C-alpha positions in Angstrom: -17.0 -6.0 19.5 -15.0 -3.0 18.1 -15.1 -4.5 14.7 -18.8 -5.2 14.5 -20.7 -3.4 11.9 -24.4 -3.2 11.0 -26.1 -2.1 7.9 -29.6 -2.3 6.6 -29.8 -3.4 2.9 -32.5 -2.2 0.4 -33.6 0.2 -2.2 -33.3 3.8 -1.4 -37.1 4.0 -1.1 -37.0 1.1 1.4 -34.2 2.4 3.4 -36.0 5.6 4.0 -38.7 3.6 6.0 -36.0 2.4 8.4 -36.2 4.1 11.9 -33.6 2.2 13.8 -30.3 3.7 14.3 -28.8 1.2 16.7 -29.3 -2.4 17.6 -28.3 -3.9 20.9 -26.3 -7.3 20.7 -25.2 -9.0 24.1 -25.7 -5.5 25.8 -23.6 -3.6 23.3 -25.1 -1.0 21.1 -24.1 -1.1 17.4 -24.6 2.0 15.4 -26.3 1.6 11.9 -23.8 2.3 9.0 -24.4 3.3 5.4 -21.6 1.1 4.3 -19.6 -1.8 6.1 -16.6 -3.9 5.3 -16.7 -7.6 5.2 -13.5 -9.6 4.1 -12.1 -6.5 2.5 -15.1 -5.8 0.5 -16.9 -2.5 1.0 -20.8 -3.0 1.0 -22.9 -0.2 0.9 -26.7 -0.3 2.0 -28.1 -0.4 -1.7 -25.5 -3.0 -2.8 -24.2 -0.7 -5.5 -20.6 -1.5 -4.6 -19.8 1.9 -6.1 -17.3 3.0 -3.4 -15.6 -0.3 -3.6 -15.0 -0.3 -7.2 -13.8 3.2 -6.9 -11.3 2.1 -4.4 -10.4 -0.7 -6.6 -10.0 1.4 -9.7 -7.9 4.0 -7.9 -5.4 1.3 -6.8 -5.6 -0.5 -10.0 -5.1 2.6 -12.2 -2.1 3.6 -10.2 -0.8 0.0 -10.2 -1.3 -0.2 -14.1 0.4 3.0 -14.7 3.4 1.8 -12.6 3.4 -1.4 -14.8 3.3 0.8 -17.9 6.5 2.6 -16.7 8.3 -0.5 -16.2 7.7 -2.0 -19.6 7.6 1.4 -21.5 11.0 0.5 -23.2 9.6 -2.5 -24.8 6.6 -0.9 -26.3 6.1 1.0 -29.5 4.9 4.4 -29.4 1.6 3.4 -30.8 1.3 0.5 -28.2 1.9 3.0 -25.4 -0.6 5.5 -26.7 -3.0 2.6 -27.0 -2.5 1.6 -23.4 -2.7 5.0 -22.1 -6.0 5.8 -24.1 -7.5 2.4 -22.7 -6.7 3.4 -19.1 -8.2 6.9 -19.6 -11.2 5.6 -21.2 -12.0 2.9 -18.5 -11.5 5.7 -16.0 -13.8 7.9 -17.7 -16.5 5.2 -18.2 -16.3 4.4 -14.7 -16.8 8.0 -13.6 -20.0 8.2 -15.9 -21.2 5.1 -14.4 -20.5 6.3 -10.8 -22.5 9.4 -11.5 -25.6 7.4 -12.2 -25.5 5.8 -8.7 -25.4 9.2 -6.9 
């Protein structure tokens, strides 16, 4: 059961009332986690998905910047500037949203 993970789901207020740190399943103790991975999706105890989105955005931004480099020769300077500004704006908006979950 090395891959078995356990998480309580609820609001921050609800989660402060949980006193259990482990559960026993078929004689094996499983530690409580604040986030688990299921089918590649990072799920946190409050279901904000903030860490998962951060992970996606980091990979996505890098990939998009790589793709921009590939097609740069076919774009005008204005189009390139627009794409770069869009990527930065999305990243900035995400950072602001992320701060509201902390």
